[in-house]
Phi, psi and omega in degrees: 000177187265045179217141170227166177227132183289332179201173196288339175246018177272149177290151188292151172235143187280148176293134177274119183277124175277124188252142168214193181290336169282148186290144167254131181266134169238125171264138178245127184252132174253107184286345174294155177272358179235151175303146178229155172237117186222151167274131185244129178248120179237153178269130177235173179262359182212144173286346177266086187228140173249134178246124184243152168290178180301324182272002180093003182279134178297139182248143171288137177226157168254121184253126183235165169283162180245122190256143177252348177206184183300325185234008185237119174285144173278130185296142169062021181224132191223153174248131175254121182243128184222135173281140186214142174261127187241140177295157174300123184052031186239181185240140174243165180231137172236149175246130172242137180206152176299139175150175185217127181241095188302334183277341187244344177265110187246110180285152177276152175254145197227137168235139178240127181249116186265340172062045169078000177283142183264089184233141175266142182248122183288150183236160173215136182299336183287342190234119172305129185227128177233119178262123183252107184287321179211150183155142187228015183291137180297151173226169188225146171238149184213157173227199177286351184250334195199156173239137175238129179266137178242151175285132170293339174278315184257344182077005177268144173304141186243322179203166180221148176223124174286161185286338181262016180232150172267344188252138175283148170256127179293132174210068189278124176254149177211156176258146185226157176237131172256137168261194177224162179311148177271349181214171177059211175300138169236172178303139178210199182306316185251345184251139176239107185231077189289169183268019189130192174293163185284155180254153180300144171282127182235096184282160178299318183246157168290148180302144175272132178251139170234124183251124181239134181230139177203181180287335188248338174200151172227149181213160173237128176246126178255117185259102173261181179295317192248356184202138165240124187251129180246128180242120188237139180239117180270139180258064186232152163290156176089198188305308182302333180266008188257357179220170175267133178265120187236129171224147181230125171256120190248135178220095185248028188292349180254009173268154179235119179051047176234152175233126178265137190227150177240132180238132181246120179262135179225174177259019178286131177276078187278350168064034177081006185248139166221170186228136175228159180261159178251092177059025172079010181255327180209160182242135178244144170289145174232140177256138176280128182238105185304325183300330176276153177292152188318314180300335181286351184252015171261144179225164176289150173229088183287318185230318182199164173212143178213158177238161186200158166225202185289338186254328188212166178220132172252125181248127169259099179272151186226151178259356180219154180284128182219169173275142184221152172207173164229104186265353172215155177304132182083008186242149165226137186225130183228144178271126185273321178195162184224137168227119192225128196273342190233152172293150177251018172066032180242014169109350176287314173095009180198169176277191172261087185233005180266024181306149176231170165299125192233129174258120175249138191232134184224163163228132181254116186243120174254123186236153176246142169286146180299157180287133176100339184276145182236156178279132187271111183275150171079007179273144179285343183224160179223165178228142172291164174279169181290332174299319184291315176300313180296321180300309173313307180299313179300322184293314188268354180228067179297167177289131183266127175260139181226092177299135180288125195292323185240147172292145184278150184286152174308130177095335177275146171204163187256151186234153174288163188226120177242091188288333185253141176297325179209153180294159173284164178296157183297336181268012176248135176229141182272116178272316184204148170222104191221154173280137183276143172285157181288155188293322188262343178217183181270000180287148174305140179260188178269003183266152187225135175261131179234105186256122176249145175246112177265124197262138163273147186214156185273110190280350186281349178274132182304135188213036176262141178054038188265358170080024177302150170258030179204171177234162174277172181279000181051035174078002180279149181278000000 
């Protein structure tokens, strides 16, 4: 794959593709059962890069610097991002070669906000770079579907507005810290026993912000002492462009008995109710109960959680199981990492002291209800929308890039692969395809098990002109 690890507990790093005049091939695998349009990012050793399709047609690309820290570019490593449409469960092919197509190689522009910190910022002639030493004005990123406003101080989202609406929707993020009790039982691997409500995260220095804007994606990276957060907005039609891509790299190895959380404040009138999934198969309502201790209002979030009112729904999709709650109306709160120094007498025999740099990935999806639809109160289950299901699949099954190890010989070429005659409906997911054992022995038989998961979805959320590359089964078995 396009990843390497320096050691067993390091975060994966992508392979740098070495370019020359002869084409380098990259095979892309789409794990989804539906055709998808996604931005694929690769690392190359030169900003002078041409990307060709399987047929040799030049493709438009966004070229960006590759950063090792808030202000330091990695020398001779560049990120090339290209939108590509891939067949369901199929393979696509890209060709990369050294060269420059000025009309199709589009550089990203970068702004760095230092907030008064005396730091030097590396530069490159290929990328416009503007350094802002001090300033706290809010700024916005936008695509064809939405405009997102960010705080000039924190670099975190403040509000979001759909292009067909006049009013902003509040979506303010902040980091929080939970401590643990000072006496009796304390928090540990199994127990969450905070010392009261969360306190605001207060780093020693203000964050350095880096804003990157380009034709296919724009992003804001906020570098704090213990976490750096990336909020990315894709400028693509369809599923990719309808949600915010959020990732947080957390490192709390110098904390003692602290837990780091991310809280989202909205103006949604959730009336004390939020929703979490059960292993991705169904969604249940949860009620915030003030009479219970704070920790009793947290629930597991394997795949998603959301809050809603009569007009809109905000869904937090996750690529890793975390704890989630809604302690006030319009809030969603997720625990990012925990560092606890003592055993909680539940069988582990030690605290949580083996923390590493950890990446958490999310998608934030704001949806509007169709006119005339009502929220069904009192039901024991709830359902995501069809768009929400697809957003979760895009997050948890990304495109896999496989750089070809050796250069192709003259006359030889790689081709795309379309295994399905037609894509599966949007509401179907392929769970498993495996050979069954024989009845009389353990040898494989000629029979195969083909297991599908058909997803239920909420039809009351707006789903027009979303650019899906599939259709539903229309309720037919």
